[in-house]
N, C-alpha and C positions, 0 to 999 in steps of 0.2 A: 331614566326609563318610565316613570310614572307619568311625566308629561306626554310620552308617545301613546301610553295605555289610554289616558284620559282623551287626547285628541282623537285617537283612532276611534274609541267607542262613541264619542260624540259625533263625529262624522258619520259613522255607520247609522246611527239611531236616526239622523236626519234624512236618510234616503230610503226608499222603500222597495223599489224593483230590483230584481237580480242583477240586470245590467248596470244599475247605478250603484250597487253594492260592489260589484266587481271592479268599477271604475275607481272606488274609494281604495279597495285593496290594491289596485295597481299603482294608483298615485302615493300610497303610503309605502311601497316597496321601493318605488322610485326615490323618495324622500330619504329612506334609509341608506340607499346606495350613494346618494350624493352627499350625505353627511358622514359617510363612513361607518355608520352604526350597524350596517347590515351584518357586521361580524357577531353582533348581539341579538342577530335576528330571532334565533331561537328561544332565547329568555324573553324577549319582547313579546313574542307570540304566545308564549306560555302565560305571561303576565296578563295579556290581553284576554285569552280563554278564561283564565281564573275569574276576572272580573265580570266577563260576560255570564259565566254560570252563577257568580254570586248575585249579580244583578236579577238574575231569574229566580232567586231564593234556592238555588241548589247548593250542593254539598260537594266537596272534594274527599273522595274516599279512595284510600290505598288500601288494597287487600294483598297481604303478604302470606306465601305459603312456602314450605320447604321444597315441593315439587309442582310441576305443572297439574291444575286442577283439572277434572274432567270437565267436558262441556256442561253436563247436568249439574255438577257442583256450582260451577261458575254462573250458570243460569239461576240456580237457586239463590245464591248469594246476591246477584243483581237484582232479583225480584224483591228483595228485602228494601230496597232503595227507590226512591224516585227517579222518574225518567229525565227529571231535571239535573240530576247529580252527575258529575263526573267520576266515573268509576274505573280505576285501573287495577291491573293484577301484577304483582312483581313476584319472583321467585327469590327466596333468600334461603339457601341452603343451610345456614347458621341455626335456623329454627329447629331443625330436626324433623319435627312433625307438628301438626295443627296449623292454625291460621291465626293472624294478627290483622286487625282492621283498625286502620286510623282515619278518623273524620274530621276534616278542616284542620288537621296538623296538630288537634289538641285532644280529641276524646279517643281513647283507645279501649278497644277490646282484645285482650292477649288471650287467646286459647291455644297457646303452643305448649309443646312438651318442655321446652326450656322454663317457661314461666310456672308450670306445674311442679317441675322438680324444685325451682328456687323456693317455691311456697312451702313444699314439703321438707325442705332441710333448713329452713330459717330457723 
């Protein structure tokens, strides 16, 4: 899969116009179909997206909450990060209340009720 990611990002970097980029994308999808790797297309696309965000010095931010956040709270949280960052919001009912933010799969800010209860009863 890494070969696909490298090849695609390098090919895309070599072109500038929208039509040329569309051609690269079209040829890439044809290649995946021809090799039978189209079944892994979603994983390959996610890896390509991650590499492109990382190349722009962006971060991968996953924000989990117990319930759907209001638009104002979502906007407020998004404003704390760069426009280069890839921010996703997920609902995790196991959290009960609060928010957990994971940055690049490594740094975590856990402000959930579960975490607070765990600290309280240690």
